BAFI-3210 file (N, C-alpha, C; in Angstrom, 3 decimals, decimal comma, padded with zeros to 6 digits):
// residues 54
n [1|2|3|4|5|6|7|8|9|10|11|12|13|14|15|16|17|18|19|20|21|22|23|24|25|26|27|28|29|30|31|32|33|34|35|36|37|38|39|40|41|42|43|44|45|46|47|48|49|50|51|52|53|54]
n.u [000,849|000,510|001,161|-000,704|-002,950|-006,273|-007,339|-005,125|-004,277|-003,711|-006,133|-008,403|-010,617|-013,163|-013,242|-015,580|-017,944|-017,582|-017,056|-015,142|-012,252|-010,065|-006,555|-005,310|-003,623|-003,253|-003,001|-000,546|001,860|000,945|-000,450|-000,431|-001,663|-004,248|-007,673|-010,295|-012,722|-013,525|-013,827|-016,299|-016,998|-014,973|-015,647|-017,942|-019,224|-017,635|-019,073|-020,347|-020,261|-023,208|-024,833|-027,053|-026,243|-026,165]
n.v [-001,188|002,245|005,759|008,045|007,528|008,815|009,780|010,664|012,976|016,556|018,967|021,736|024,515|025,825|029,218|030,385|028,593|027,243|024,534|021,545|020,688|018,601|018,244|018,530|017,187|019,066|021,396|021,292|022,882|025,321|025,160|026,542|028,967|028,371|028,919|028,361|025,788|025,216|026,436|027,606|028,488|030,311|032,306|033,424|036,035|036,820|035,704|037,656|038,070|036,988|036,781|034,582|031,179|029,864]
n.w [000,000|-000,736|-000,162|001,976|004,637|004,502|006,876|008,191|007,004|006,984|008,193|007,652|008,408|006,453|005,452|004,636|004,632|006,971|007,216|007,739|005,796|003,851|003,210|-000,113|-002,961|-005,001|-003,570|-002,432|-002,535|-001,618|000,786|003,231|002,660|001,844|002,204|001,657|000,961|-001,604|-005,019|-005,317|-002,722|-002,409|-004,221|-003,163|-001,045|002,053|005,112|007,709|011,329|013,006|010,785|009,086|008,171|004,872]
ca.u [000,000|001,316|000,453|-001,064|-004,382|-006,992|-007,526|-003,856|-003,989|-004,089|-007,437|-008,661|-012,027|-013,418|-013,521|-016,940|-019,017|-017,207|-016,966|-013,762|-011,831|-008,810|-005,460|-005,327|-002,341|-003,192|-002,655|000,699|002,831|000,331|-001,370|-000,451|-002,525|-005,579|-008,674|-011,626|-012,807|-013,819|-013,907|-017,620|-016,911|-014,034|-016,322|-019,001|-018,763|-017,483|-020,186|-019,976|-020,909|-024,632|-025,581|-027,373|-025,570|-027,058]
ca.v [000,000|003,456|006,988|008,323|007,366|010,083|010,250|011,224|014,220|017,756|019,550|023,148|024,877|026,794|030,569|030,788|027,690|026,713|023,072|021,078|020,083|017,869|018,577|017,929|017,221|020,312|022,479|020,890|023,986|026,542|024,764|027,576|030,077|027,894|029,335|027,937|024,378|025,079|027,699|028,185|029,238|031,410|033,355|034,033|037,047|036,269|035,935|038,328|037,508|037,270|036,466|033,146|030,371|029,414]
ca.w [000,000|-000,802|000,168|003,356|004,900|004,486|008,250|008,661|006,289|007,738|007,881|007,961|008,366|005,387|005,939|004,272|005,065|008,285|007,187|007,647|004,536|003,962|002,301|-001,449|-003,669|-005,767|-002,649|-001,780|-002,420|-001,087|001,851|004,270|002,242|001,464|003,189|001,251|000,585|-003,035|-005,762|-005,063|-001,460|-002,610|-004,986|-002,362|-000,096|003,408|006,019|008,927|012,516|013,151|009,558|009,027|007,150|003,803]
c.u [000,888|000,482|000,157|-002,562|-005,048|-007,166|-006,274|-003,478|-004,393|-005,439|-007,460|-010,168|-012,187|-013,816|-014,941|-018,005|-018,753|-017,187|-015,499|-013,473|-010,416|-007,830|-005,611|-003,965|-002,173|-002,758|-001,299|001,653|002,276|-000,617|-001,494|-001,452|-003,939|-006,560|-010,052|-011,606|-013,022|-013,809|-015,243|-017,600|-015,992|-014,706|-017,402|-018,415|-018,624|-018,680|-019,669|-020,644|-022,372|-025,455|-025,861|-026,602|-026,575|-026,544]
c.v [001,244|004,668|007,093|008,105|008,728|010,650|010,894|012,528|015,422|018,298|021,026|023,355|025,984|028,148|031,010|029,888|027,040|025,185|022,667|020,504|019,560|018,334|017,835|018,110|018,536|021,495|022,258|022,057|025,210|026,276|025,833|028,695|029,657|028,233|028,764|026,492|024,178|026,448|028,383|029,009|030,452|032,591|034,074|035,051|036,414|036,629|036,611|037,684|037,906|037,012|034,971|032,441|029,936|028,137]
c.w [000,000|-000,425|001,653|003,518|004,989|005,897|008,822|007,976|007,145|007,283|008,254|007,947|007,336|005,977|005,615|004,898|006,422|008,350|007,115|006,260|004,687|002,891|000,983|-002,100|-004,433|-004,893|-001,982|-001,552|-001,708|000,085|002,936|003,945|001,848|002,580|002,902|000,760|-000,917|-003,700|-005,523|-003,771|-001,610|-003,315|-004,192|-001,404|001,287|004,283|007,268|010,129|012,579|011,910|009,519|007,923|006,114|003,224]
res [m|r|g|v|d|k|r|d|l|p|t|k|v|c|a|h|c|q|r|p|f|v|w|r|k|a|w|e|r|d|w|e|n|v|k|y|c|s|d|a|c|k|k|k|k|p|m|g|p|g|k|p|k|r]
***
């Protein structure tokens, strides 16, 4: 077996939807700067405190 188990990969919380997401190979060089789980969340305006989640 090769690679790393998914449960052993680092995780972060999305700045927009507040859901956890796991490290991806595409983010290998820029993991420190990744803030969003997807391009869809990146395109949406950030939610401020007190606003309901959609």
